[in-house]
C-alpha angles and dihedrals in degrees: 000000000000092000090049090052092051090048092052090047093050090049091052092048089048092054090048089051093050090052090049094048094043096082091049093050090045092051093050092050089044091055093053094058134076123238095263093051092045092062096034099049135063115269095249097036115126113247117261087223125011106245099210088160088079087069093043091052090050094048090050092053129070093282091108089059090048092047091051091049091050090051093045097047092043097050096042092047093046092050095052095038095053093042094049092041092052092048093048093047089048091053094046098045105029104034125067114228132136099244100049094103090048093054093045088054090051092053092048090053085067089071092063098051111099118224093236096051091059096043100090096041090048090049094051089046095051090044092056092052093041095247097127110118088018125118089224091071091056095047093047092049093049090051095048094046096045096046098081096050091044091051092047091053092047096046098076092051097045095049095066103037107129109265092203091078092054091045091051089049091051091051089051090054102260117157122227090256092054092047091053098044100034102035114015101040094052089049092054098048093112095058093035091059086055091056091047092056093046091049091047094053091050097045095044094051098038112124112158100065095045091046090051103040102033126064104157118089091223090066102039124111129224095265091056099034090062087076090071088076090060111088133186094250105012132037121196099218094173092058091047089054091050091051091050092051090051092048094054097052098080092051092044092049092046093050093048092054099037105030089104089055091054091055092044093049095048092045091048093050092045096049093045093042 
């Protein structure tokens, strides 16, 4: 009976895996066809002729600039988001002050604010300080919107870190800054890596803010730059597919290498919380 149960479980997991892989296979086949074949053939049919020129066309366009912008915005926003979230969580959970619960509540309110409801106020604010069509507006928005979820993930881990280590460090003359950077941050690396991956996925795939705040091609990201292949009378669907394949590779590679870190970080936060 146990073997039958495992067989059924593996069959179910196999079906789930097929459904998960299907969009990726479809996208790769899509990117190797021209527009006519895309609409004339079945979704999973193999291309009659591999249209590698779709990738050549994409690489000869401004996609390289969009790719660099996506990497730059993502990395800078992740660095400041994780740093600020770690400092805020440390202050809320490890330091004793009267307004810690109030500030925690204010951060958590950020989880309930929809992106679209803040779009016009943010646009007016950035317009008043001349940050429209400026990468700083995108980076600041990414940091602000990712802070609440990052703090929430870190909270459970920080609450139950052993205070004895910090007390021993204080006795040895360590300042608060040295305790945070030398002791606490290294201890929270498993859960911190989880927040890095989650932030990376959001920043890399974000579309609405870049499409609203950025108009110059030199500052656009991959998700917005794809629109350049959509014309008024003709759309190059093969090139769009090739761009999408290129855009998912960084996320795919990061997930393959760090997926175990995500599980470890979530498990550690859940157990300790």
